[in-house]
mmCIF file as gemmi writes it, N, C-alpha and C atoms, coordinates in Angstrom:
data_model
loop_
_atom_site.group_PDB
_atom_site.id
_atom_site.type_symbol
_atom_site.label_atom_id
_atom_site.label_alt_id
_atom_site.label_comp_id
_atom_site.label_asym_id
_atom_site.label_entity_id
_atom_site.label_seq_id
_atom_site.pdbx_PDB_ins_code
_atom_site.Cartn_x
_atom_site.Cartn_y
_atom_site.Cartn_z
_atom_site.occupancy
_atom_site.B_iso_or_equiv
_atom_site.pdbx_formal_charge
_atom_site.auth_seq_id
_atom_site.auth_asym_id
_atom_site.pdbx_PDB_model_num
ATOM 1 N N . MET Axp A 1 ? 145.559 123.101 140.764 1 0 ? 1 A 1
ATOM 2 C CA . MET Axp A 1 ? 145.482 123.419 142.17 1 0 ? 1 A 1
ATOM 3 C C . MET Axp A 1 ? 145.931 122.183 142.944 1 0 ? 1 A 1
ATOM 4 N N . SER Axp A 2 ? 146.8 122.354 143.891 1 0 ? 2 A 1
ATOM 5 C CA . SER Axp A 2 ? 147.296 121.229 144.67 1 0 ? 2 A 1
ATOM 6 C C . SER Axp A 2 ? 146.237 120.727 145.635 1 0 ? 2 A 1
ATOM 7 N N . ASP Axp A 3 ? 146.463 119.528 146.175 1 0 ? 3 A 1
ATOM 8 C CA . ASP Axp A 3 ? 145.519 118.983 147.155 1 0 ? 3 A 1
ATOM 9 C C . ASP Axp A 3 ? 145.414 119.904 148.356 1 0 ? 3 A 1
ATOM 10 N N . ARG Axp A 4 ? 146.526 120.49 148.774 1 0 ? 4 A 1
ATOM 11 C CA . ARG Axp A 4 ? 146.501 121.411 149.917 1 0 ? 4 A 1
ATOM 12 C C . ARG Axp A 4 ? 145.686 122.658 149.574 1 0 ? 4 A 1
ATOM 13 N N . GLY Axp A 5 ? 145.872 123.175 148.377 1 0 ? 5 A 1
ATOM 14 C CA . GLY Axp A 5 ? 145.115 124.351 147.942 1 0 ? 5 A 1
ATOM 15 C C . GLY Axp A 5 ? 143.628 124.058 147.874 1 0 ? 5 A 1
ATOM 16 N N . ARG Axp A 6 ? 143.28 122.873 147.361 1 0 ? 6 A 1
ATOM 17 C CA . ARG Axp A 6 ? 141.885 122.466 147.288 1 0 ? 6 A 1
ATOM 18 C C . ARG Axp A 6 ? 141.295 122.327 148.688 1 0 ? 6 A 1
ATOM 19 N N . PHE Axp A 7 ? 142.081 121.747 149.605 1 0 ? 7 A 1
ATOM 20 C CA . PHE Axp A 7 ? 141.624 121.584 150.987 1 0 ? 7 A 1
ATOM 21 C C . PHE Axp A 7 ? 141.366 122.944 151.633 1 0 ? 7 A 1
ATOM 22 N N . VAL Axp A 8 ? 142.286 123.888 151.432 1 0 ? 8 A 1
ATOM 23 C CA . VAL Axp A 8 ? 142.127 125.229 152.001 1 0 ? 8 A 1
ATOM 24 C C . VAL Axp A 8 ? 140.877 125.894 151.425 1 0 ? 8 A 1
ATOM 25 N N . LEU Axp A 9 ? 140.647 125.736 150.135 1 0 ? 9 A 1
ATOM 26 C CA . LEU Axp A 9 ? 139.47 126.322 149.499 1 0 ? 9 A 1
ATOM 27 C C . LEU Axp A 9 ? 138.188 125.725 150.073 1 0 ? 9 A 1
ATOM 28 N N . VAL Axp A 10 ? 138.153 124.417 150.205 1 0 ? 10 A 1
ATOM 29 C CA . VAL Axp A 10 ? 136.965 123.758 150.75 1 0 ? 10 A 1
ATOM 30 C C . VAL Axp A 10 ? 136.719 124.207 152.183 1 0 ? 10 A 1
ATOM 31 N N . MET Axp A 11 ? 137.772 124.312 152.977 1 0 ? 11 A 1
ATOM 32 C CA . MET Axp A 11 ? 137.618 124.745 154.367 1 0 ? 11 A 1
ATOM 33 C C . MET Axp A 11 ? 137.124 126.19 154.426 1 0 ? 11 A 1
ATOM 34 N N . ALA Axp A 12 ? 137.627 127.047 153.536 1 0 ? 12 A 1
ATOM 35 C CA . ALA Axp A 12 ? 137.178 128.44 153.51 1 0 ? 12 A 1
ATOM 36 C C . ALA Axp A 12 ? 135.703 128.521 153.13 1 0 ? 12 A 1
ATOM 37 N N . LEU Axp A 13 ? 135.306 127.722 152.144 1 0 ? 13 A 1
ATOM 38 C CA . LEU Axp A 13 ? 133.897 127.704 151.756 1 0 ? 13 A 1
ATOM 39 C C . LEU Axp A 13 ? 133.022 127.179 152.888 1 0 ? 13 A 1
ATOM 40 N N . THR Axp A 14 ? 133.502 126.157 153.577 1 0 ? 14 A 1
ATOM 41 C CA . THR Axp A 14 ? 132.757 125.596 154.7 1 0 ? 14 A 1
ATOM 42 C C . THR Axp A 14 ? 132.599 126.624 155.808 1 0 ? 14 A 1
ATOM 43 N N . ALA Axp A 15 ? 133.677 127.339 156.122 1 0 ? 15 A 1
ATOM 44 C CA . ALA Axp A 15 ? 133.616 128.366 157.164 1 0 ? 15 A 1
ATOM 45 C C . ALA Axp A 15 ? 132.652 129.483 156.763 1 0 ? 15 A 1
ATOM 46 N N . SER Axp A 16 ? 132.685 129.868 155.494 1 0 ? 16 A 1
ATOM 47 C CA . SER Axp A 16 ? 131.78 130.909 155.014 1 0 ? 16 A 1
ATOM 48 C C . SER Axp A 16 ? 130.33 130.465 155.148 1 0 ? 16 A 1
ATOM 49 N N . LEU Axp A 17 ? 130.086 129.219 154.777 1 0 ? 17 A 1
ATOM 50 C CA . LEU Axp A 17 ? 128.723 128.693 154.895 1 0 ? 17 A 1
ATOM 51 C C . LEU Axp A 17 ? 128.28 128.616 156.349 1 0 ? 17 A 1
ATOM 52 N N . ALA Axp A 18 ? 129.189 128.213 157.22 1 0 ? 18 A 1
ATOM 53 C CA . ALA Axp A 18 ? 128.848 128.115 158.641 1 0 ? 18 A 1
ATOM 54 C C . ALA Axp A 18 ? 128.502 129.485 159.206 1 0 ? 18 A 1
ATOM 55 N N . MET Axp A 19 ? 129.284 130.486 158.852 1 0 ? 19 A 1
ATOM 56 C CA . MET Axp A 19 ? 129.009 131.831 159.353 1 0 ? 19 A 1
ATOM 57 C C . MET Axp A 19 ? 127.695 132.363 158.775 1 0 ? 19 A 1
ATOM 58 N N . ALA Axp A 20 ? 127.448 132.095 157.518 1 0 ? 20 A 1
ATOM 59 C CA . ALA Axp A 20 ? 126.192 132.536 156.906 1 0 ? 20 A 1
ATOM 60 C C . ALA Axp A 20 ? 125.016 131.819 157.552 1 0 ? 20 A 1
ATOM 61 N N . GLY Axp A 21 ? 125.179 130.55 157.857 1 0 ? 21 A 1
ATOM 62 C CA . GLY Axp A 21 ? 124.127 129.778 158.503 1 0 ? 21 A 1
ATOM 63 C C . GLY Axp A 21 ? 123.824 130.295 159.894 1 0 ? 21 A 1
ATOM 64 N N . CYS Axp A 22 ? 124.851 130.714 160.631 1 0 ? 22 A 1
ATOM 65 C CA . CYS Axp A 22 ? 124.638 131.263 161.967 1 0 ? 22 A 1
ATOM 66 C C . CYS Axp A 22 ? 123.876 132.576 161.894 1 0 ? 22 A 1
ATOM 67 N N . ALA Axp A 23 ? 124.17 133.355 160.873 1 0 ? 23 A 1
ATOM 68 C CA . ALA Axp A 23 ? 123.531 134.661 160.752 1 0 ? 23 A 1
ATOM 69 C C . ALA Axp A 23 ? 122.06 134.529 160.372 1 0 ? 23 A 1
ATOM 70 N N . SER Axp A 24 ? 121.74 133.573 159.519 1 0 ? 24 A 1
ATOM 71 C CA . SER Axp A 24 ? 120.365 133.464 159.041 1 0 ? 24 A 1
ATOM 72 C C . SER Axp A 24 ? 119.567 132.378 159.748 1 0 ? 24 A 1
ATOM 73 N N . GLY Axp A 25 ? 120.249 131.517 160.504 1 0 ? 25 A 1
ATOM 74 C CA . GLY Axp A 25 ? 119.561 130.462 161.218 1 0 ? 25 A 1
ATOM 75 C C . GLY Axp A 25 ? 119.186 129.277 160.346 1 0 ? 25 A 1
ATOM 76 N N . SER Axp A 26 ? 119.674 129.219 159.109 1 0 ? 26 A 1
ATOM 77 C CA . SER Axp A 26 ? 119.361 128.099 158.237 1 0 ? 26 A 1
ATOM 78 C C . SER Axp A 26 ? 120.602 127.264 157.99 1 0 ? 26 A 1
ATOM 79 N N . LYS Axp A 27 ? 120.377 126.039 157.572 1 0 ? 27 A 1
ATOM 80 C CA . LYS Axp A 27 ? 121.48 125.124 157.291 1 0 ? 27 A 1
ATOM 81 C C . LYS Axp A 27 ? 121.511 124.812 155.809 1 0 ? 27 A 1
ATOM 82 N N . VAL Axp A 28 ? 122.695 124.535 155.328 1 0 ? 28 A 1
ATOM 83 C CA . VAL Axp A 28 ? 122.861 124.054 153.966 1 0 ? 28 A 1
ATOM 84 C C . VAL Axp A 28 ? 123.381 122.635 154.087 1 0 ? 28 A 1
ATOM 85 N N . ARG Axp A 29 ? 122.677 121.694 153.472 1 0 ? 29 A 1
ATOM 86 C CA . ARG Axp A 29 ? 123.078 120.298 153.532 1 0 ? 29 A 1
ATOM 87 C C . ARG Axp A 29 ? 123.351 119.813 152.115 1 0 ? 29 A 1
ATOM 88 N N . MET Axp A 30 ? 124.372 118.978 151.972 1 0 ? 30 A 1
ATOM 89 C CA . MET Axp A 30 ? 124.734 118.461 150.667 1 0 ? 30 A 1
ATOM 90 C C . MET Axp A 30 ? 125.092 116.989 150.814 1 0 ? 30 A 1
ATOM 91 N N . SER Axp A 31 ? 124.615 116.182 149.894 1 0 ? 31 A 1
ATOM 92 C CA . SER Axp A 31 ? 124.903 114.748 149.955 1 0 ? 31 A 1
ATOM 93 C C . SER Axp A 31 ? 126.376 114.489 149.652 1 0 ? 31 A 1
ATOM 94 N N . SER Axp A 32 ? 126.857 113.368 150.127 1 0 ? 32 A 1
ATOM 95 C CA . SER Axp A 32 ? 128.243 112.979 149.864 1 0 ? 32 A 1
ATOM 96 C C . SER Axp A 32 ? 128.48 112.829 148.371 1 0 ? 32 A 1
ATOM 97 N N . ALA Axp A 33 ? 127.512 112.25 147.676 1 0 ? 33 A 1
ATOM 98 C CA . ALA Axp A 33 ? 127.659 112.061 146.232 1 0 ? 33 A 1
ATOM 99 C C . ALA Axp A 33 ? 127.777 113.399 145.513 1 0 ? 33 A 1
ATOM 100 N N . LYS Axp A 34 ? 126.954 114.372 145.907 1 0 ? 34 A 1
ATOM 101 C CA . LYS Axp A 34 ? 126.998 115.686 145.261 1 0 ? 34 A 1
ATOM 102 C C . LYS Axp A 34 ? 128.324 116.397 145.557 1 0 ? 34 A 1
ATOM 103 N N . MET Axp A 35 ? 128.797 116.312 146.79 1 0 ? 35 A 1
ATOM 104 C CA . MET Axp A 35 ? 130.091 116.928 147.122 1 0 ? 35 A 1
ATOM 105 C C . MET Axp A 35 ? 131.197 116.306 146.285 1 0 ? 35 A 1
ATOM 106 N N . CYS Axp A 36 ? 131.172 114.991 146.185 1 0 ? 36 A 1
ATOM 107 C CA . CYS Axp A 36 ? 132.192 114.286 145.416 1 0 ? 36 A 1
ATOM 108 C C . CYS Axp A 36 ? 132.149 114.707 143.951 1 0 ? 36 A 1
ATOM 109 N N . GLN Axp A 37 ? 130.951 114.705 143.369 1 0 ? 37 A 1
ATOM 110 C CA . GLN Axp A 37 ? 130.795 115.088 141.968 1 0 ? 37 A 1
ATOM 111 C C . GLN Axp A 37 ? 131.226 116.524 141.73 1 0 ? 37 A 1
ATOM 112 N N . ALA Axp A 38 ? 130.976 117.398 142.689 1 0 ? 38 A 1
ATOM 113 C CA . ALA Axp A 38 ? 131.365 118.801 142.555 1 0 ? 38 A 1
ATOM 114 C C . ALA Axp A 38 ? 132.876 118.966 142.481 1 0 ? 38 A 1
ATOM 115 N N . HIS Axp A 39 ? 133.581 117.991 143.003 1 0 ? 39 A 1
ATOM 116 C CA . HIS Axp A 39 ? 135.043 118.043 142.962 1 0 ? 39 A 1
ATOM 117 C C . HIS Axp A 39 ? 135.605 117.141 141.877 1 0 ? 39 A 1
ATOM 118 N N . GLY Axp A 40 ? 134.739 116.754 140.938 1 0 ? 40 A 1
ATOM 119 C CA . GLY Axp A 40 ? 135.196 115.982 139.794 1 0 ? 40 A 1
ATOM 120 C C . GLY Axp A 40 ? 135.389 114.512 140.078 1 0 ? 40 A 1
ATOM 121 N N . GLY Axp A 41 ? 134.796 114.024 141.138 1 0 ? 41 A 1
ATOM 122 C CA . GLY Axp A 41 ? 134.978 112.633 141.51 1 0 ? 41 A 1
ATOM 123 C C . GLY Axp A 41 ? 133.775 111.768 141.215 1 0 ? 41 A 1
ATOM 124 N N . ALA Axp A 42 ? 133.955 110.497 141.461 1 0 ? 42 A 1
ATOM 125 C CA . ALA Axp A 42 ? 132.881 109.516 141.336 1 0 ? 42 A 1
ATOM 126 C C . ALA Axp A 42 ? 132.653 108.927 142.717 1 0 ? 42 A 1
ATOM 127 N N . TYR Axp A 43 ? 131.416 108.979 143.191 1 0 ? 43 A 1
ATOM 128 C CA . TYR Axp A 43 ? 131.093 108.499 144.539 1 0 ? 43 A 1
ATOM 129 C C . TYR Axp A 43 ? 130.623 107.057 144.485 1 0 ? 43 A 1
ATOM 130 N N . ASN Axp A 44 ? 131.182 106.222 145.366 1 0 ? 44 A 1
ATOM 131 C CA . ASN Axp A 44 ? 130.799 104.83 145.486 1 0 ? 44 A 1
ATOM 132 C C . ASN Axp A 44 ? 130.054 104.687 146.808 1 0 ? 44 A 1
ATOM 133 N N . ALA Axp A 45 ? 128.739 104.499 146.741 1 0 ? 45 A 1
ATOM 134 C CA . ALA Axp A 45 ? 127.916 104.437 147.943 1 0 ? 45 A 1
ATOM 135 C C . ALA Axp A 45 ? 128.227 103.215 148.798 1 0 ? 45 A 1
ATOM 136 N N . SER Axp A 46 ? 128.627 102.107 148.183 1 0 ? 46 A 1
ATOM 137 C CA . SER Axp A 46 ? 128.898 100.907 148.973 1 0 ? 46 A 1
ATOM 138 C C . SER Axp A 46 ? 130.157 101.052 149.818 1 0 ? 46 A 1
ATOM 139 N N . THR Axp A 47 ? 131.15 101.769 149.316 1 0 ? 47 A 1
ATOM 140 C CA . THR Axp A 47 ? 132.376 101.98 150.097 1 0 ? 47 A 1
ATOM 141 C C . THR Axp A 47 ? 132.394 103.341 150.787 1 0 ? 47 A 1
ATOM 142 N N . LYS Axp A 48 ? 131.384 104.179 150.453 1 0 ? 48 A 1
ATOM 143 C CA . LYS Axp A 48 ? 131.309 105.545 150.984 1 0 ? 48 A 1
ATOM 144 C C . LYS Axp A 48 ? 132.613 106.301 150.737 1 0 ? 48 A 1
ATOM 145 N N . ALA Axp A 49 ? 133.105 106.184 149.502 1 0 ? 49 A 1
ATOM 146 C CA . ALA Axp A 49 ? 134.374 106.808 149.133 1 0 ? 49 A 1
ATOM 147 C C . ALA Axp A 49 ? 134.231 107.572 147.822 1 0 ? 49 A 1
ATOM 148 N N . CYS Axp A 50 ? 135.033 108.614 147.704 1 0 ? 50 A 1
ATOM 149 C CA . CYS Axp A 50 ? 135.054 109.457 146.52 1 0 ? 50 A 1
ATOM 150 C C . CYS Axp A 50 ? 136.39 109.279 145.811 1 0 ? 50 A 1
ATOM 151 N N . THR Axp A 51 ? 136.342 108.919 144.555 1 0 ? 51 A 1
ATOM 152 C CA . THR Axp A 51 ? 137.557 108.77 143.762 1 0 ? 51 A 1
ATOM 153 C C . THR Axp A 51 ? 137.667 109.974 142.845 1 0 ? 51 A 1
ATOM 154 N N . THR Axp A 52 ? 138.775 110.697 142.96 1 0 ? 52 A 1
ATOM 155 C CA . THR Axp A 52 ? 138.969 111.893 142.142 1 0 ? 52 A 1
ATOM 156 C C . THR Axp A 52 ? 140.228 111.764 141.302 1 0 ? 52 A 1
ATOM 157 N N . THR Axp A 53 ? 140.308 112.614 140.309 1 0 ? 53 A 1
ATOM 158 C CA . THR Axp A 53 ? 141.515 112.722 139.506 1 0 ? 53 A 1
ATOM 159 C C . THR Axp A 53 ? 142.09 114.11 139.743 1 0 ? 53 A 1
ATOM 160 N N . ALA Axp A 54 ? 143.369 114.237 139.573 1 0 ? 54 A 1
ATOM 161 C CA . ALA Axp A 54 ? 144.005 115.542 139.766 1 0 ? 54 A 1
ATOM 162 C C . ALA Axp A 54 ? 143.645 116.452 138.603 1 0 ? 54 A 1
ATOM 163 N N . GLN Axp A 55 ? 142.949 117.528 138.91 1 0 ? 55 A 1
ATOM 164 C CA . GLN Axp A 55 ? 142.609 118.516 137.898 1 0 ? 55 A 1
ATOM 165 C C . GLN Axp A 55 ? 142.492 119.883 138.573 1 0 ? 55 A 1
ATOM 166 N N . THR Axp A 56 ? 142.753 120.904 137.809 1 0 ? 56 A 1
ATOM 167 C CA . THR Axp A 56 ? 142.69 122.255 138.341 1 0 ? 56 A 1
ATOM 168 C C . THR Axp A 56 ? 141.361 122.891 137.969 1 0 ? 56 A 1
ATOM 169 N N . ARG Axp A 57 ? 140.674 123.428 138.975 1 0 ? 57 A 1
ATOM 170 C CA . ARG Axp A 57 ? 139.425 124.149 138.744 1 0 ? 57 A 1
ATOM 171 C C . ARG Axp A 57 ? 139.483 125.444 139.532 1 0 ? 57 A 1
ATOM 172 N N . THR Axp A 58 ? 138.806 126.44 139.033 1 0 ? 58 A 1
ATOM 173 C CA . THR Axp A 58 ? 138.751 127.716 139.737 1 0 ? 58 A 1
ATOM 174 C C . THR Axp A 58 ? 137.741 127.623 140.877 1 0 ? 58 A 1
ATOM 175 N N . ALA Axp A 59 ? 137.833 128.545 141.803 1 0 ? 59 A 1
ATOM 176 C CA . ALA Axp A 59 ? 136.871 128.601 142.906 1 0 ? 59 A 1
ATOM 177 C C . ALA Axp A 59 ? 135.466 128.803 142.349 1 0 ? 59 A 1
ATOM 178 N N . LYS Axp A 60 ? 135.342 129.599 141.308 1 0 ? 60 A 1
ATOM 179 C CA . LYS Axp A 60 ? 134.042 129.837 140.686 1 0 ? 60 A 1
ATOM 180 C C . LYS Axp A 60 ? 133.467 128.538 140.123 1 0 ? 60 A 1
ATOM 181 N N . GLN Axp A 61 ? 134.287 127.749 139.455 1 0 ? 61 A 1
ATOM 182 C CA . GLN Axp A 61 ? 133.823 126.486 138.894 1 0 ? 61 A 1
ATOM 183 C C . GLN Axp A 61 ? 133.342 125.534 139.997 1 0 ? 61 A 1
ATOM 184 N N . ILE Axp A 62 ? 134.102 125.444 141.071 1 0 ? 62 A 1
ATOM 185 C CA . ILE Axp A 62 ? 133.728 124.567 142.185 1 0 ? 62 A 1
ATOM 186 C C . ILE Axp A 62 ? 132.419 125.042 142.797 1 0 ? 62 A 1
ATOM 187 N N . CYS Axp A 63 ? 132.295 126.332 143.012 1 0 ? 63 A 1
ATOM 188 C CA . CYS Axp A 63 ? 131.088 126.897 143.6 1 0 ? 63 A 1
ATOM 189 C C . CYS Axp A 63 ? 129.878 126.61 142.727 1 0 ? 63 A 1
ATOM 190 N N . GLU Axp A 64 ? 129.983 126.893 141.441 1 0 ? 64 A 1
ATOM 191 C CA . GLU Axp A 64 ? 128.862 126.709 140.533 1 0 ? 64 A 1
ATOM 192 C C . GLU Axp A 64 ? 128.505 125.234 140.366 1 0 ? 64 A 1
ATOM 193 N N . GLN Axp A 65 ? 129.488 124.346 140.474 1 0 ? 65 A 1
ATOM 194 C CA . GLN Axp A 65 ? 129.212 122.918 140.393 1 0 ? 65 A 1
ATOM 195 C C . GLN Axp A 65 ? 128.418 122.439 141.604 1 0 ? 65 A 1
ATOM 196 N N . GLN Axp A 66 ? 128.445 123.225 142.668 1 0 ? 66 A 1
ATOM 197 C CA . GLN Axp A 66 ? 127.685 122.891 143.867 1 0 ? 66 A 1
ATOM 198 C C . GLN Axp A 66 ? 126.412 123.743 143.947 1 0 ? 66 A 1
ATOM 199 N N . THR Axp A 67 ? 125.985 124.265 142.818 1 0 ? 67 A 1
ATOM 200 C CA . THR Axp A 67 ? 124.784 125.099 142.657 1 0 ? 67 A 1
ATOM 201 C C . THR Axp A 67 ? 124.841 126.392 143.464 1 0 ? 67 A 1
ATOM 202 N N . GLY Axp A 68 ? 126.018 126.917 143.63 1 0 ? 68 A 1
ATOM 203 C CA . GLY Axp A 68 ? 126.181 128.186 144.326 1 0 ? 68 A 1
ATOM 204 C C . GLY Axp A 68 ? 126.394 129.334 143.353 1 0 ? 68 A 1
ATOM 205 N N . TYR Axp A 69 ? 126.381 130.547 143.889 1 0 ? 69 A 1
ATOM 206 C CA . TYR Axp A 69 ? 126.685 131.753 143.119 1 0 ? 69 A 1
ATOM 207 C C . TYR Axp A 69 ? 128.019 132.279 143.632 1 0 ? 69 A 1
ATOM 208 N N . TYR Axp A 70 ? 128.985 132.474 142.738 1 0 ? 70 A 1
ATOM 209 C CA . TYR Axp A 70 ? 130.315 132.931 143.135 1 0 ? 70 A 1
ATOM 210 C C . TYR Axp A 70 ? 130.455 134.428 142.914 1 0 ? 70 A 1
ATOM 211 N N . ASP Axp A 71 ? 130.745 135.152 143.984 1 0 ? 71 A 1
ATOM 212 C CA . ASP Axp A 71 ? 131.002 136.588 143.923 1 0 ? 71 A 1
ATOM 213 C C . ASP Axp A 71 ? 132.512 136.762 143.779 1 0 ? 71 A 1
ATOM 214 N N . GLU Axp A 72 ? 132.945 137.11 142.563 1 0 ? 72 A 1
ATOM 215 C CA . GLU Axp A 72 ? 134.384 137.2 142.296 1 0 ? 72 A 1
ATOM 216 C C . GLU Axp A 72 ? 135.053 138.306 143.09 1 0 ? 72 A 1
ATOM 217 N N . ALA Axp A 73 ? 134.376 139.427 143.276 1 0 ? 73 A 1
ATOM 218 C CA . ALA Axp A 73 ? 134.981 140.549 144.009 1 0 ? 73 A 1
ATOM 219 C C . ALA Axp A 73 ? 135.243 140.175 145.464 1 0 ? 73 A 1
ATOM 220 N N . ALA Axp A 74 ? 134.284 139.495 146.084 1 0 ? 74 A 1
ATOM 221 C CA . ALA Axp A 74 ? 134.418 139.122 147.504 1 0 ? 74 A 1
ATOM 222 C C . ALA Axp A 74 ? 135.09 137.77 147.668 1 0 ? 74 A 1
ATOM 223 N N . GLU Axp A 75 ? 135.231 137.012 146.566 1 0 ? 75 A 1
ATOM 224 C CA . GLU Axp A 75 ? 135.781 135.662 146.591 1 0 ? 75 A 1
ATOM 225 C C . GLU Axp A 75 ? 135.009 134.767 147.568 1 0 ? 75 A 1
ATOM 226 N N . ILE Axp A 76 ? 133.674 134.771 147.41 1 0 ? 76 A 1
ATOM 227 C CA . ILE Axp A 76 ? 132.79 134.005 148.287 1 0 ? 76 A 1
ATOM 228 C C . ILE Axp A 76 ? 131.778 133.248 147.441 1 0 ? 76 A 1
ATOM 229 N N . CYS Axp A 77 ? 131.491 132.019 147.858 1 0 ? 77 A 1
ATOM 230 C CA . CYS Axp A 77 ? 130.462 131.206 147.233 1 0 ? 77 A 1
ATOM 231 C C . CYS Axp A 77 ? 129.209 131.292 148.093 1 0 ? 77 A 1
ATOM 232 N N . GLU Axp A 78 ? 128.089 131.637 147.476 1 0 ? 78 A 1
ATOM 233 C CA . GLU Axp A 78 ? 126.845 131.813 148.225 1 0 ? 78 A 1
ATOM 234 C C . GLU Axp A 78 ? 125.825 130.766 147.79 1 0 ? 78 A 1
ATOM 235 N N . PHE Axp A 79 ? 125.169 130.173 148.775 1 0 ? 79 A 1
ATOM 236 C CA . PHE Axp A 79 ? 124.139 129.167 148.528 1 0 ? 79 A 1
ATOM 237 C C . PHE Axp A 79 ? 122.822 129.678 149.045 1 0 ? 79 A 1
ATOM 238 N N . ASN Axp A 80 ? 121.761 129.422 148.316 1 0 ? 80 A 1
ATOM 239 C CA . ASN Axp A 80 ? 120.422 129.754 148.776 1 0 ? 80 A 1
ATOM 240 C C . ASN Axp A 80 ? 119.717 128.464 149.16 1 0 ? 80 A 1
ATOM 241 N N . PRO Axp A 81 ? 119.433 128.302 150.45 1 0 ? 81 A 1
ATOM 242 C CA . PRO Axp A 81 ? 118.782 127.058 150.895 1 0 ? 81 A 1
ATOM 243 C C . PRO Axp A 81 ? 117.341 126.976 150.437 1 0 ? 81 A 1
Protein backbone atom coordinates (compact mmCIF):
# COMPACT_ATOMS: atom_id res chain seq x y z
CA MET A 1 0.00 0.00 0.00
CA SER A 2 1.45 3.37 -0.94
CA ASP A 3 1.91 6.21 1.54
CA ARG A 4 -1.01 8.00 -0.13
CA GLY A 5 -3.20 4.91 0.17
CA ARG A 6 -2.25 4.51 3.83
CA PHE A 7 -3.01 8.19 4.45
CA VAL A 8 -6.44 7.87 2.80
CA LEU A 9 -7.19 4.77 4.89
CA VAL A 10 -6.18 6.48 8.13
CA MET A 11 -8.28 9.54 7.27
CA ALA A 12 -11.29 7.34 6.45
CA LEU A 13 -10.92 5.51 9.75
CA THR A 14 -10.58 8.81 11.58
CA ALA A 15 -13.71 10.19 9.92
CA SER A 16 -15.61 7.01 10.77
CA LEU A 17 -14.53 7.25 14.38
CA ALA A 18 -15.47 10.92 14.54
CA MET A 19 -18.94 10.24 13.18
CA ALA A 20 -19.42 7.32 15.55
CA GLY A 21 -18.25 9.48 18.44
CA CYS A 22 -20.76 12.20 17.55
CA ALA A 23 -23.57 9.67 17.45
CA SER A 24 -22.78 8.07 20.80
CA GLY A 25 -21.26 11.04 22.59
CA SER A 26 -18.08 9.14 23.49
CA LYS A 27 -14.50 9.68 22.44
CA VAL A 28 -11.85 7.22 21.42
CA ARG A 29 -8.34 8.23 22.44
CA MET A 30 -5.13 6.52 21.41
CA SER A 31 -1.57 7.25 22.46
CA SER A 32 0.99 8.31 19.88
CA ALA A 33 3.05 5.22 20.65
CA LYS A 34 0.09 2.91 20.06
CA MET A 35 -0.82 4.62 16.78
CA CYS A 36 2.77 4.34 15.62
CA GLN A 37 3.02 0.67 16.60
CA ALA A 38 -0.28 -0.07 14.86
CA HIS A 39 1.30 1.13 11.64
CA GLY A 40 4.39 -1.00 12.10
CA GLY A 41 6.57 1.77 13.45
CA ALA A 42 8.73 2.44 16.45
CA TYR A 43 7.83 5.49 18.54
CA ASN A 44 10.56 7.65 20.05
CA ALA A 45 9.09 9.62 22.96
CA SER A 46 12.05 12.01 23.21
CA THR A 47 11.69 13.17 19.60
CA LYS A 48 7.92 12.52 19.46
CA ALA A 49 8.45 10.81 16.11
CA CYS A 50 7.38 7.55 14.53
CA THR A 51 9.80 5.64 12.33
CA THR A 52 8.13 3.22 9.94
CA THR A 53 9.20 0.87 7.20
CA ALA A 54 7.37 0.45 3.93
CA GLN A 55 5.11 -2.56 4.23
CA THR A 56 1.70 -3.51 2.93
CA ARG A 57 -1.06 -4.32 5.40
CA THR A 58 -4.76 -4.81 4.89
CA ALA A 59 -7.33 -2.51 6.44
CA LYS A 60 -8.36 -5.42 8.66
CA GLN A 61 -4.80 -5.88 9.93
CA ILE A 62 -4.46 -2.16 10.72
CA CYS A 63 -7.82 -2.11 12.48
CA GLU A 64 -7.10 -5.19 14.57
CA GLN A 65 -3.64 -3.88 15.49
CA GLN A 66 -5.44 -0.91 17.02
CA THR A 67 -7.73 -3.26 19.00
CA GLY A 68 -10.67 -2.65 16.71
CA TYR A 69 -13.15 -4.99 15.03
CA TYR A 70 -13.12 -4.86 11.22
CA ASP A 71 -16.41 -5.37 9.38
CA GLU A 72 -15.31 -6.59 5.95
CA ALA A 73 -18.72 -6.15 4.33
CA ALA A 74 -19.03 -2.50 5.41
CA GLU A 75 -15.25 -1.87 5.24
CA ILE A 76 -15.36 -0.15 8.64
CA CYS A 77 -13.19 -0.44 11.74
CA GLU A 78 -15.17 -0.30 14.97
CA PHE A 79 -13.78 0.55 18.41
CA ASN A 80 -15.48 0.00 21.73
CA PRO A 81 -14.45 2.69 24.21
